[in-house]
C-alpha positions in Angstrom: -147.5 -16.2 91.1 -146.2 -14.5 94.2 -142.5 -14.5 95.1 -142.0 -17.4 97.7 -139.6 -15.2 99.8 -142.3 -12.5 100.1 -144.9 -15.2 101.1 -142.5 -16.3 103.9 -141.9 -12.8 105.1 -145.6 -12.0 105.2 -146.2 -15.3 107.1 -143.5 -14.3 109.6 -145.1 -10.9 110.2 -148.5 -12.5 110.7 -146.9 -14.7 113.4 -145.9 -11.7 115.6 -148.5 -11.7 118.5 -150.4 -8.6 119.5 -148.5 -6.6 122.1 -145.1 -7.8 120.8 -142.7 -6.5 118.2 -139.9 -7.9 116.0 -137.1 -6.1 114.2 -136.8 -6.2 110.4 -133.8 -8.5 110.7 -135.6 -10.8 113.1 -138.6 -11.1 110.7 -136.1 -11.9 107.9 -134.5 -14.6 110.0 -137.8 -16.1 110.9 -138.7 -16.2 107.3 -135.5 -18.2 106.6 -133.8 -15.2 105.0 -131.1 -14.1 107.4 -129.5 -10.8 106.5 -132.4 -9.6 104.4 -133.8 -6.9 106.7 -133.9 -4.4 103.9 -135.9 -6.8 101.8 -138.5 -6.9 104.7 -138.5 -3.1 104.8 -139.1 -2.8 101.0 -141.9 -5.4 101.1 -143.6 -3.5 103.9 -143.2 -0.2 102.1 -145.2 -1.6 99.2 -147.8 -3.4 101.4 -151.4 -2.8 100.6 -153.0 -5.5 102.8 -154.9 -3.7 105.6 -155.0 -6.8 107.7 -151.2 -7.3 107.8 -149.9 -6.3 111.3 -147.1 -4.2 109.8 -147.0 -1.9 112.9 -145.4 -4.7 114.9 -142.2 -4.5 112.9 -139.6 -2.0 114.2 -135.9 -1.4 113.9 -133.6 -3.7 115.9 -133.1 -1.0 118.6 -136.9 -0.5 119.0 -137.2 2.7 117.0 -140.0 3.3 114.6 -138.5 3.6 111.1 -140.9 6.3 109.8 -139.9 10.0 110.2 -141.1 11.4 113.6 -144.4 13.2 113.2 -145.2 11.6 109.8 -148.7 10.1 109.3 -147.2 6.6 109.2 -145.1 7.2 112.4 -148.2 8.5 114.3 -150.3 5.6 113.0 -147.7 3.0 114.0 -147.4 4.5 117.5 -151.2 4.5 117.8 -151.6 0.9 116.8 -148.8 -0.3 119.1 -150.2 1.6 122.1 -153.6 0.1 121.4 -152.0 -3.3 121.8 -150.4 -2.2 125.1 -146.9 -1.6 123.8 -145.1 1.3 125.5 -143.9 3.8 122.9 -141.9 6.9 124.0 -140.1 9.3 121.8 -140.6 7.1 118.7 -139.1 4.0 120.4 -140.6 0.9 121.9 -139.7 0.7 125.5 -139.4 -2.6 127.4 -139.5 -4.3 124.0 -141.0 -7.7 124.3 -139.8 -9.6 121.3 -141.8 -12.4 120.0 -140.3 -15.8 120.9 -138.6 -17.7 118.1 -140.1 -20.9 116.7 -137.4 -22.9 118.7 -138.4 -21.1 121.9 -142.1 -21.8 121.2 -141.4 -25.5 120.6 -138.7 -26.2 123.2 -139.1 -23.4 125.7 -136.7 -20.7 126.7 -133.1 -22.1 126.7 -132.1 -19.7 129.5 
């Protein structure tokens, strides 16, 4: 049986729409696991599901977590750009975060 926390994190990652990104901490919060950003990172590190949109998860400041020039870094940049995300110098620019569930249900509180 799969770990329920992992199932929630995977579901939260799948909810990030194409062309948008979320930070590790934001994914954890959406999964009901605030403060568990490192858990999200560990789960993604061991991911073997080719359909999981792992590339939409970045650091809170928009940086790609993989070392610059690595195969994973280049692949994440490629996938994000293919979705129309602006990536410069290993950082997502004009980061459009995915709306929270509350924002989806009730609209932007601003």
